[in-house]
VOKENU-15000 format. One line per field, with one value per residue (C-alpha): z, y, x; residue in one letter. Coordinates in nm, 4 decimals. Layout:
N
pz [Z, ...];
py [Y, ...];
px [X, ...];
residu [A, ...];
This chain:
421
pz [12.1923, 12.0988, 12.0226, 11.9559, 11.7887, 11.5380, 11.3215, 11.0051, 10.9138, 10.5796, 10.4548, 10.1709, 9.8727, 10.1027, 9.8909, 9.7038, 9.9979, 10.1743, 9.8291, 9.8328, 10.2271, 10.1725, 9.8730, 10.1016, 9.8466, 9.9254, 9.7624, 9.7360, 9.4887, 9.3374, 9.0461, 9.1307, 9.0459, 9.2457, 8.9397, 8.8229, 8.5222, 8.4444, 8.3781, 8.0769, 8.0159, 8.0588, 8.4608, 8.7139, 8.8786, 9.2502, 9.3890, 9.2362, 9.4405, 9.5086, 9.2885, 8.9895, 9.0725, 9.0636, 8.6833, 8.6176, 8.6500, 8.7862, 9.0738, 8.9745, 8.5899, 8.3792, 8.2930, 7.9353, 8.0267, 8.1621, 7.9473, 7.7895, 7.8601, 8.2291, 8.3635, 8.6974, 8.8855, 8.8765, 9.2037, 9.1910, 9.4754, 9.7770, 9.9692, 10.2877, 10.3428, 10.3224, 10.5856, 10.8042, 10.7894, 10.8342, 11.1759, 11.2788, 11.2182, 11.3837, 11.6929, 11.6704, 11.6926, 11.9978, 12.1884, 12.1947, 12.1390, 12.2568, 12.0125, 12.0916, 11.9784, 11.6135, 11.3125, 11.0723, 10.7358, 10.5065, 10.4964, 10.4762, 10.6634, 11.0205, 11.1871, 11.5631, 11.8376, 12.0329, 12.2142, 12.5399, 12.4531, 12.4094, 12.7690, 12.8693, 12.6572, 12.6780, 12.3114, 12.0311, 11.7634, 11.5010, 11.7657, 11.8289, 11.4764, 11.4068, 11.6842, 11.5434, 11.1718, 11.2896, 11.5040, 11.1942, 10.9927, 11.2195, 11.3249, 10.9622, 10.7117, 10.5845, 10.5590, 10.6275, 10.5862, 10.8273, 10.8834, 11.1619, 11.2107, 11.4380, 11.3008, 11.0898, 10.7736, 10.8074, 10.9182, 10.6084, 10.3961, 10.5402, 10.4980, 10.1291, 10.0231, 10.2893, 10.4099, 10.0671, 10.0363, 10.3912, 10.4353, 10.7382, 10.5415, 10.8360, 10.7282, 10.9881, 10.9519, 11.1582, 10.9889, 10.9953, 10.8100, 10.6029, 10.4631, 10.4366, 10.2362, 10.0611, 9.9602, 9.6242, 9.5724, 9.2483, 9.1356, 9.3600, 9.3063, 9.5550, 9.8401, 10.0315, 9.8691, 9.5864, 9.2779, 8.8805, 8.8727, 9.1564, 9.0192, 8.6759, 8.8144, 9.0375, 8.7515, 8.5200, 8.7597, 8.8228, 9.1189, 9.0613, 9.4275, 9.7655, 9.8491, 9.5586, 9.7164, 10.0668, 9.8799, 9.6885, 9.6976, 9.9516, 9.7485, 9.4330, 9.5844, 9.7509, 9.3997, 9.2534, 9.5059, 9.7174, 10.0750, 9.9726, 9.9446, 10.3564, 10.3523, 10.0707, 10.2325, 10.6067, 10.3970, 10.2225, 10.5140, 10.6876, 10.9362, 11.0278, 11.3136, 11.2949, 11.5873, 11.6028, 11.8944, 11.6432, 11.4142, 11.6711, 11.7871, 11.4554, 11.3507, 11.0208, 11.0050, 10.7498, 10.6721, 10.3480, 10.2497, 9.8842, 9.6610, 9.3395, 9.0824, 8.7695, 8.4886, 8.3328, 8.0031, 7.8216, 7.9387, 7.7113, 7.8557, 7.9807, 8.1601, 8.3010, 8.4723, 8.5990, 8.7953, 8.9185, 9.0584, 9.2306, 9.3949, 9.5116, 9.6634, 9.8441, 9.9920, 10.1177, 10.2928, 10.4216, 10.5610, 10.7270, 10.9089, 11.0235, 11.1263, 10.8734, 10.6361, 10.3775, 10.1913, 9.9141, 9.6389, 9.3967, 9.0989, 8.8821, 8.5833, 8.3675, 7.9944, 7.8377, 7.8277, 7.4435, 7.4309, 7.6407, 7.7181, 8.0462, 8.2903, 8.3603, 8.7007, 8.8966, 9.2349, 9.3313, 9.6666, 9.8230, 9.9879, 10.2966, 10.4752, 10.4127, 10.3448, 10.1752, 9.8466, 9.7181, 9.7466, 9.6497, 9.3615, 9.1448, 9.2198, 9.1167, 8.8029, 8.7223, 8.7695, 8.5658, 8.2817, 8.2994, 8.2934, 8.1149, 7.7325, 7.5953, 7.2971, 7.5227, 7.6882, 8.0552, 8.2406, 8.5747, 8.8272, 9.1685, 9.4098, 9.7028, 9.9869, 10.1256, 10.4548, 10.6020, 10.9563, 11.2432, 11.1556, 11.4719, 11.3402, 11.0417, 10.9700, 10.7557, 10.4658, 10.4254, 10.0808, 10.1334, 10.2435, 10.6153, 10.5658, 10.2318, 10.3840, 10.7072, 10.4957, 10.2932, 10.6159, 10.7375, 10.4217, 10.3917, 10.7828, 10.7064, 10.3907, 10.6281, 10.9021, 10.6244, 10.4716, 10.8039, 10.8993, 10.5749, 10.3525, 10.1192, 9.8435, 10.0851, 9.9209, 9.5862, 9.3673, 9.0152, 8.8975, 9.0314, 8.7827, 8.4580, 8.2216, 8.3007, 8.6944, 8.9222, 9.2829, 9.2822, 9.1863, 9.4059, 9.6941, 9.6908, 9.6447, 9.8968, 9.7685, 9.4201, 9.4036, 9.4930, 9.8629, 9.8494, 10.0427];
py [11.9521, 11.7654, 11.9253, 12.2628, 12.5436, 12.7735, 13.0594, 13.2036, 13.5345, 13.6971, 14.0810, 14.0693, 14.1886, 14.3842, 14.6415, 14.7247, 14.7848, 14.9981, 15.2164, 15.2189, 15.3231, 15.5950, 15.7259, 15.7075, 15.4389, 15.1029, 14.8082, 14.6127, 14.8244, 15.0223, 14.8926, 14.9305, 14.7852, 14.8126, 14.8143, 15.0421, 15.2176, 15.2900, 14.9340, 14.9181, 14.7142, 14.3638, 14.4307, 14.2155, 14.3642, 14.3214, 14.3307, 14.3903, 14.4925, 14.2408, 14.4482, 14.3532, 13.9829, 13.9891, 14.1043, 13.8050, 13.9669, 13.7309, 13.8275, 13.8768, 13.9222, 14.1429, 14.4827, 14.4129, 14.1264, 14.3484, 14.3479, 14.6952, 14.7269, 14.7508, 15.1050, 15.1064, 15.3160, 15.2236, 15.2879, 15.2725, 15.0419, 15.2005, 14.9113, 15.0847, 15.2117, 14.8469, 14.7726, 15.0420, 14.9285, 14.5449, 14.6662, 14.8344, 14.5267, 14.2890, 14.5309, 14.4693, 14.0851, 14.1326, 14.2862, 13.9541, 13.7073, 13.6919, 13.7099, 13.3507, 13.2146, 13.4275, 13.3257, 13.5799, 13.4038, 13.6870, 14.0661, 13.9872, 13.6605, 13.5292, 13.2215, 13.2372, 12.9516, 13.0228, 12.7277, 12.8750, 13.1921, 13.0737, 12.9812, 13.3071, 13.5307, 13.3188, 13.2818, 13.0221, 13.0354, 13.1499, 13.4342, 13.5479, 13.5433, 13.7669, 14.0220, 14.0359, 14.0894, 14.3539, 14.5261, 14.5536, 14.7084, 14.9410, 15.0557, 15.0239, 15.0036, 14.6687, 14.3466, 14.0182, 13.6411, 13.3707, 12.9999, 12.8009, 12.4434, 12.2116, 12.2164, 12.4927, 12.2936, 12.2780, 12.6425, 12.7490, 12.5343, 12.6557, 13.0028, 12.9600, 12.7259, 12.7431, 13.1113, 13.2510, 13.0657, 13.1833, 13.4846, 13.5984, 13.5279, 13.2615, 12.8647, 12.5995, 12.2654, 11.9745, 11.6167, 11.4712, 11.7880, 11.8141, 11.4634, 11.4957, 11.8105, 11.8517, 11.5182, 11.5485, 11.9077, 12.0406, 12.1378, 12.0362, 12.3491, 12.5150, 12.3381, 12.4833, 12.3669, 12.1510, 12.3572, 12.3113, 12.0543, 11.8305, 11.8358, 11.7165, 11.4456, 11.3376, 11.3579, 11.1408, 10.9090, 10.9089, 11.0997, 11.3647, 11.4705, 11.4458, 11.1417, 10.9660, 11.0780, 10.9344, 10.5963, 10.5615, 10.3246, 10.4895, 10.3653, 10.4987, 10.8475, 10.8076, 10.6891, 11.0026, 11.2662, 11.1141, 11.2516, 11.5080, 11.2389, 11.2198, 11.5642, 11.4831, 11.2150, 11.3887, 11.6496, 11.4316, 11.3152, 11.6341, 11.5927, 11.8396, 11.7594, 12.1220, 12.3544, 12.7214, 12.6417, 12.3997, 12.7136, 12.9221, 12.6978, 12.5766, 12.6542, 12.5391, 12.3591, 12.6207, 12.9293, 13.1502, 13.5001, 13.5594, 13.8601, 13.8497, 14.0633, 14.0338, 14.3174, 14.5494, 14.4644, 14.2597, 14.3151, 14.2614, 14.0214, 14.3039, 14.4871, 14.1595, 14.1613, 14.4780, 14.3951, 14.0972, 14.3408, 14.5645, 14.2891, 14.1391, 14.4628, 14.5134, 14.1505, 14.1979, 14.5103, 14.3062, 14.0378, 14.3097, 14.4519, 14.1053, 14.0084, 13.6886, 13.5176, 13.2763, 13.0455, 12.9519, 13.1411, 13.0488, 13.2375, 13.1921, 13.3739, 13.3563, 13.4629, 13.6554, 13.5310, 13.5157, 13.2554, 12.9736, 12.8174, 12.6646, 12.9309, 12.9726, 12.8127, 12.7741, 12.7850, 12.8739, 12.7970, 13.0455, 12.9913, 13.1484, 13.2420, 13.5996, 13.9069, 14.1304, 14.2807, 14.2506, 13.8694, 13.8070, 14.0507, 13.9135, 13.5509, 13.6004, 13.8093, 13.4923, 13.2715, 13.4606, 13.4890, 13.1097, 13.0102, 13.2705, 13.2623, 13.5982, 13.5684, 13.5673, 13.8327, 13.8531, 13.8988, 13.7577, 13.7040, 13.5677, 13.5293, 13.3445, 13.3517, 12.9815, 12.8531, 13.1887, 13.1671, 13.4355, 13.6092, 13.4756, 13.1505, 13.2356, 13.2015, 13.4131, 13.2408, 13.2400, 13.3761, 13.6683, 14.0175, 14.0738, 14.4459, 14.4909, 14.3051, 14.5270, 14.8292, 14.7158, 14.6112, 14.9591, 15.1122, 14.8787, 14.9782, 15.3397, 15.2983, 15.1239, 15.3913, 15.6738, 15.4812, 15.4103, 15.7792, 15.9710, 15.7120, 15.4327, 15.6914, 15.9021, 15.7024, 15.5154, 15.3927, 15.4775, 15.1867, 15.2864, 15.5561, 15.3455, 15.3585, 15.0252, 15.0005, 14.9446, 15.0081, 15.3583, 15.2730, 14.9642, 15.1772, 15.3438, 15.0138, 14.7319, 14.3968, 14.5270, 14.7865, 15.1448, 15.2063, 15.5648, 15.6508];
px [8.6338, 8.3031, 7.9764, 8.1327, 7.9015, 8.0600, 7.9370, 8.0750, 8.0007, 8.0471, 8.0142, 7.7921, 7.9567, 8.2294, 8.4087, 8.0948, 7.9056, 8.1483, 8.1609, 7.7656, 7.7847, 8.0393, 7.7918, 7.5012, 7.3388, 7.1802, 7.4009, 7.0736, 6.9290, 7.2694, 7.4060, 7.8039, 8.1183, 8.4607, 8.7263, 9.0288, 8.9101, 9.2833, 9.3599, 9.1110, 8.7579, 8.9917, 9.0576, 8.8365, 8.5855, 8.6973, 8.3442, 7.9753, 7.6424, 7.4198, 7.1606, 7.4190, 7.4458, 7.0396, 7.0758, 7.2913, 7.6558, 7.8655, 8.1217, 8.4811, 8.3907, 8.5909, 8.4461, 8.3737, 8.1772, 7.9291, 7.6253, 7.6004, 7.2546, 7.3022, 7.3619, 7.6239, 7.8633, 8.2259, 8.4069, 8.7971, 8.9175, 9.0275, 9.1918, 9.3095, 8.9306, 8.8400, 9.0878, 8.9575, 8.6279, 8.7211, 8.8935, 8.5770, 8.3911, 8.6427, 8.5963, 8.2288, 8.3014, 8.5238, 8.2003, 8.0561, 8.3355, 8.6916, 8.9707, 9.1130, 8.7722, 8.7834, 8.9608, 8.9813, 8.9673, 8.9872, 8.9028, 8.5482, 8.5115, 8.5484, 8.4964, 8.3913, 8.3559, 8.0308, 7.9975, 8.0772, 7.9024, 7.5357, 7.4499, 7.6517, 7.3875, 7.0783, 7.0747, 7.0927, 7.3523, 7.1135, 6.9869, 7.3758, 7.4617, 7.1228, 7.2456, 7.6116, 7.4749, 7.2473, 7.5151, 7.7204, 7.4591, 7.3301, 7.6810, 7.8910, 7.5724, 7.7398, 7.4999, 7.6251, 7.5254, 7.5899, 7.6621, 7.6132, 7.7533, 7.8626, 8.2486, 8.4249, 8.3540, 7.9795, 7.9548, 8.1138, 7.9128, 7.5906, 7.7032, 7.7991, 7.5113, 7.2293, 7.2393, 7.1866, 6.8544, 6.7119, 6.5061, 6.7126, 7.0595, 7.1394, 7.1807, 7.2323, 7.3647, 7.4889, 7.6343, 7.2876, 7.1202, 7.3919, 7.3658, 6.9985, 6.9926, 7.3332, 7.4578, 7.2559, 7.3495, 7.5009, 7.7364, 8.0404, 8.1996, 7.9617, 8.1193, 8.4244, 8.7779, 8.6154, 8.7408, 8.6788, 8.9764, 8.8622, 8.4883, 8.6324, 8.8194, 8.5128, 8.2951, 8.5133, 8.4749, 8.1147, 8.0936, 7.8614, 7.7651, 7.9093, 7.6629, 7.8447, 8.1928, 8.0641, 7.9851, 8.2866, 8.5554, 8.8181, 9.1148, 8.9749, 8.9687, 9.3550, 9.4611, 9.2863, 9.4185, 9.6434, 9.6699, 9.4261, 9.1619, 9.1475, 9.0135, 8.7751, 8.6205, 8.5719, 8.4068, 8.1824, 8.0468, 8.0534, 8.3436, 8.6207, 8.8453, 9.0391, 8.9069, 8.9796, 9.2305, 9.4189, 9.4486, 9.5733, 9.8198, 9.9429, 10.2986, 10.4550, 10.7897, 10.9337, 10.8654, 10.9084, 10.8868, 10.6956, 10.6579, 10.4567, 10.2909, 10.0916, 10.2182, 9.9495, 10.1189, 10.3529, 10.7181, 11.0296, 11.3218, 11.5055, 11.2306, 11.1364, 11.4555, 11.4298, 11.1009, 11.2725, 11.5874, 11.3132, 11.1249, 11.4448, 11.5525, 11.2383, 11.2393, 11.5866, 11.4746, 11.1990, 11.4120, 11.6516, 11.3499, 11.2045, 11.5483, 11.5441, 11.7789, 11.7529, 11.9878, 11.7318, 11.5728, 11.2877, 11.1729, 10.8560, 10.8171, 10.4906, 10.4818, 10.2362, 9.8915, 9.8811, 10.1601, 9.9758, 10.3172, 10.4619, 10.5932, 10.9629, 11.0695, 11.3814, 11.5495, 11.9213, 12.1010, 12.3333, 12.6629, 12.5772, 12.2280, 12.1738, 11.9501, 12.2166, 12.0944, 12.4505, 12.4189, 12.0438, 11.9804, 12.2706, 12.1887, 11.8216, 11.9516, 12.1855, 11.8580, 11.6438, 11.8955, 11.9269, 11.5513, 11.3853, 11.3379, 11.4422, 11.2030, 10.9141, 10.7207, 10.6578, 10.3418, 10.4080, 10.6819, 10.6822, 11.0095, 11.0185, 11.2946, 11.2824, 11.3298, 11.3789, 11.5099, 11.6120, 11.9266, 12.1321, 12.1518, 12.3468, 12.6953, 12.9474, 13.1087, 13.4863, 13.4448, 13.2298, 13.4141, 13.2623, 13.3567, 13.1362, 12.8416, 12.8586, 12.8707, 12.5660, 12.3992, 12.4179, 12.2979, 11.9919, 11.9120, 11.9377, 11.7079, 11.4636, 11.4748, 11.3864, 11.1013, 10.9626, 10.9873, 10.8884, 10.7400, 10.7921, 10.8983, 11.1279, 11.4373, 11.4384, 11.7167, 11.8007, 11.6338, 11.2704, 11.2989, 11.3214, 11.0348, 10.8758, 10.9707, 10.6733, 10.8278, 10.6664, 10.3127, 10.3180, 10.4454, 10.0579, 9.9368, 9.7714, 9.7284, 9.8171, 9.5214, 9.5160, 9.4970, 9.3488, 9.0639];
residu [M, N, N, R, T, Y, I, C, I, D, L, K, S, F, Y, A, S, V, E, C, V, E, R, G, L, D, P, M, T, T, N, L, V, V, A, D, P, D, R, G, D, K, T, I, C, L, A, I, T, P, A, M, K, K, L, G, V, H, N, R, C, R, V, F, E, I, P, K, N, I, S, Y, L, T, A, P, P, R, M, Q, L, Y, I, D, Y, A, A, E, I, Y, G, I, Y, L, K, Y, I, A, K, E, D, I, H, V, Y, S, I, D, E, A, F, M, D, V, T, E, Y, L, S, L, Y, G, L, T, A, R, E, L, G, L, Q, I, M, G, D, I, F, S, T, M, G, V, R, A, T, C, G, V, G, T, N, L, Y, L, A, K, V, A, L, D, I, T, A, K, H, A, P, D, F, I, G, E, L, T, E, E, T, Y, R, E, T, L, W, D, H, R, P, L, T, D, F, W, R, I, G, S, G, T, A, R, R, L, E, S, S, G, M, M, T, L, G, D, V, A, G, A, D, E, N, L, L, Y, R, L, F, G, V, D, A, E, L, L, I, D, H, A, W, G, R, E, P, V, T, I, R, D, I, K, T, Y, K, P, Q, T, N, C, L, T, S, G, Q, V, L, M, C, D, Y, T, F, E, D, G, K, L, I, V, K, E, M, A, D, L, L, C, L, D, M, V, E, K, G, L, V, T, K, S, L, T, L, H, V, G, Y, S, N, Q, L, H, I, P, S, A, H, G, S, V, S, L, D, T, E, T, N, A, D, I, L, I, I, P, A, L, T, K, L, Y, D, R, I, V, N, P, S, Y, H, V, R, R, V, T, I, S, C, N, N, V, V, P, E, E, Y, H, Q, Y, N, L, F, V, D, V, H, D, L, D, R, N, R, K, V, Q, E, A, V, I, N, I, K, N, K, F, G, K, D, A, I, L, K, G, M, N, F, E, K, N, A, T, T, R, E, R, N, H, Q, I, G, G, H, K, S, G, R];
């Protein structure tokens, strides 16, 4: 697996570019932000055009942070439209590279192992990247950037740091050129997987660049970061042993199902409990549809941003593996009552069904009425069938119509944002 060549393609300001294409505008010259105006000026801009970035506006800023002297268009998010564009662009990738050699990293970014394709096409990696980028632009109207590297990490760093300064929007790195050109690069947060917290800990120990990290005492790094130091050391030297084949064949030892949401305003203790019940109900239906069960649940509740206090966090074990809402919802409600302070307002809720396993492995509990479970299961299956046939709003529970319930609104969202085209 040595001497591989990878490319990493990123769709430039993807959501904003799609909105410009839909309007017949050029994102390189048009001031446009993708943000939901219904959420007020504190909402985060999901994307801004390159034209806005040239004016000094930061990506993922909040609407109120955009200077008042800049005029711009606001496009409400249309998540399904972006998914449709991404699917079309993935189809373009498949014209050149087999799916086994493609790893979709996010909706707007993908890695490709092009090692075996360069001789087939008689092209260099840069030439192949340019051809794919040109195909994306001519077909979809979306511009792209590209990183080329001898491993996945170098391809990503070439994309994030080097490509933006290249006239053709392509950057190339090998381990040698990486050390020659980027060992002194600052800030550290420009590098993949180095966040502000990691950068602060490195800088507090006198390591201001990755060249400093490469020359540091490894024992110090392990004391600072534990096992994560191994990854940091490898990346400081430009090494990355993981391949796309490794990613494709990886199977986690355990699996979980998780649902989370950030509420649009502060919720009272009782209204927060309603949200937990709604989310638990949908997670149960999800497990039934997937044929999974769980015996452990985790609840994480974040309080109002104005409080600046630690979130509530706790777990509960069930008597048996199950996906029955008549068991899971009461267990989570009891956990909520135990860990959440009723004096504080709720702003974030996350529920995890831990260590989910296929349903055929679960055993009945002697203290649970089997007939009640069977009847409940038939109801859950009927609800799933109706929703799949007639839509998510075809059948709802009474709690979904309470004033501060969110399920009906979330039924028309993707990733917490409007799905409309």
